[in-house]
C-alpha positions in Angstrom: 27.3 5.4 -1.0 25.6 3.7 -3.9 26.4 -0.1 -4.0 25.5 -2.6 -6.8 25.0 -6.3 -6.3 24.8 -8.9 -9.0 22.4 -11.7 -8.4 22.5 -14.8 -10.6 20.5 -18.1 -10.5 19.9 -21.1 -12.7 17.3 -23.8 -12.8 18.1 -26.9 -14.8 16.7 -30.3 -15.8 13.3 -29.2 -16.9 11.5 -32.4 -17.7 9.7 -30.9 -20.8 11.7 -29.1 -23.4 8.6 -27.2 -24.5 8.2 -25.6 -21.1 4.6 -26.9 -20.9 4.1 -25.2 -17.5 5.4 -21.8 -18.8 7.8 -21.5 -15.9 9.2 -17.9 -15.8 11.1 -15.6 -13.4 8.8 -13.1 -11.6 9.9 -9.5 -11.6 10.3 -9.5 -7.8 13.1 -10.5 -5.5 13.9 -10.3 -1.8 17.5 -9.4 -0.7 19.2 -9.2 2.7 20.6 -5.7 3.2 21.8 -3.8 6.2 19.4 -0.9 6.2 20.7 2.6 7.0 17.2 4.0 7.4 16.1 1.9 10.3 19.7 1.2 11.3 19.2 -2.6 11.5 21.4 -5.3 10.0 20.2 -8.2 7.9 16.9 -6.7 6.9 14.9 -8.3 4.1 14.3 -5.8 1.4 11.8 -6.3 -1.4 12.6 -5.2 -4.9 10.3 -5.0 -7.9 11.3 -4.4 -11.6 10.4 -0.9 -12.6 9.9 0.4 -9.0 11.9 3.5 -8.1 12.4 2.3 -4.5 12.5 -0.8 -2.4 10.7 -1.8 0.8 12.5 -2.8 3.9 10.8 -5.3 6.1 11.7 -3.4 9.3 11.5 -5.6 12.3 9.0 -7.4 14.4 9.7 -5.3 17.4 10.0 -1.5 16.9 10.4 -0.4 13.3 7.6 -1.0 10.8 8.3 -1.7 7.2 9.3 1.4 5.2 10.6 2.5 1.8 14.3 2.6 1.3 16.7 3.7 -1.5 17.1 0.7 -3.8 16.0 -0.6 -7.2 16.5 -3.3 -9.8 18.6 -1.7 -12.6 19.0 -4.7 -14.8 16.9 -7.9 -15.1 17.9 -10.4 -17.8 16.5 -13.9 -18.2 17.7 -16.7 -20.5 15.6 -19.7 -21.4 16.7 -23.0 -23.1 15.2 -26.4 -23.4 17.0 -27.6 -20.2 17.8 -24.3 -18.5 16.2 -21.2 -17.0 18.7 -18.5 -15.9 18.4 -15.1 -14.3 20.9 -12.2 -13.9 19.8 -9.1 -11.9 21.6 -6.0 -10.9 20.4 -4.3 -7.7 21.4 -0.8 -6.7 21.0 0.2 -3.1 22.2 3.0 -0.9 24.4 2.0 1.9 26.0 4.1 4.7 28.0 2.9 7.8 26.1 2.6 11.1 25.9 0.6 14.3 22.8 -1.7 14.6 20.6 0.0 17.1 19.6 -3.3 18.8 22.6 -5.5 18.6 25.4 -2.9 18.5 27.2 -4.4 15.6 28.5 -2.6 12.5 26.7 -2.6 9.2 28.3 -4.2 6.2 27.7 -3.9 2.5 25.7 -5.8 1.4 25.5 -7.8 4.7 27.5 -10.3 6.7 25.4 -13.2 5.3 24.1 -12.4 1.8 20.7 -14.0 1.2 18.3 -13.7 -1.7 14.9 -15.2 -2.6 13.8 -15.2 -6.2 10.2 -15.7 -7.3 8.9 -17.7 -10.2 5.5 -18.2 -11.8 4.0 -21.0 -13.8 0.8 -22.1 -15.5 -0.5 -25.7 -15.2 -2.0 -26.8 -18.5 -3.8 -29.8 -16.7 -5.2 -27.8 -13.8 -5.5 -24.5 -15.9 -4.2 -22.6 -12.9 -1.3 -20.3 -12.2 1.4 -21.3 -9.7 4.0 -19.6 -7.6 7.4 -20.9 -6.7 10.6 -19.5 -5.2 14.3 -20.4 -4.8 16.6 -18.9 -2.2 20.2 -19.2 -1.1 19.5 -21.0 2.2 17.7 -24.1 0.9 19.0 -27.6 0.8 20.1 -28.7 -2.7 19.4 -30.4 -5.0 15.7 -29.7 -5.0 12.7 -29.8 -7.3 10.1 -27.3 -8.2 6.8 -29.2 -8.5 3.4 -28.0 -9.8 1.0 -27.7 -6.9 -1.9 -28.8 -9.2 -0.6 -31.9 -11.0 2.6 -32.7 -9.0 4.8 -32.7 -12.1 8.5 -31.8 -11.6 8.8 -28.6 -13.6 12.5 -27.8 -12.8 15.4 -28.8 -10.7 17.1 -26.4 -8.3 20.7 -27.7 -8.2 22.9 -24.6 -7.7 22.6 -21.9 -5.1 21.7 -18.4 -6.3 24.8 -16.2 -6.2 25.2 -12.7 -4.7 28.2 -10.7 -5.7 29.0 -7.1 -4.7 30.2 -5.2 -7.8 31.4 -2.0 -6.1 
C-alpha cells in the first residue's frame, strides 16, 4: 500500500539576518523505512527531489543497495531572518513482511522513525561551498558551523519530526 510521511524541520538563531553564508536545504534526504524489496527492517532509504524512485541502502551482509518504490512528492522551504524551515512529503510503498534476518514484523514507516536532512552553504570569506546535515538522533541544542571560517551559521534546537499521514 502507498504510505505518505510528512517530514518537518526548523533551524533558528541564524547569526546574520542577511544569510551571508547562503544556507539552504538540499533536495536530498535519508529516511528510515522497512523495505519490502529486501525484506529488512530499518533500512536507510535515500530520496532526491525529482527522482521517480528511491534507493535502499540494503545491508552490509547480504543485500546490496537497490532501487525501491518511493519519492518526494512535496518539498517546501521557508526562510526568514532568524529561521529556516522545511516541510517534505515522502510517498513510499509498504507491504507487510517478516524481516528475513531478525524475524520481526515490518512496520509503517518503521518502529524508530529516523531522518537526515542535508543543507548546503557558501562561505563568503573562504569562497567555498559547504555541506551540513541535521538528523533526528543528534543531541540538541547544536550549532551548524562553517568549516572554512568557523562562524555559527544556524542553531539546531528542535528535532526534525516524522509523521505518518496515512
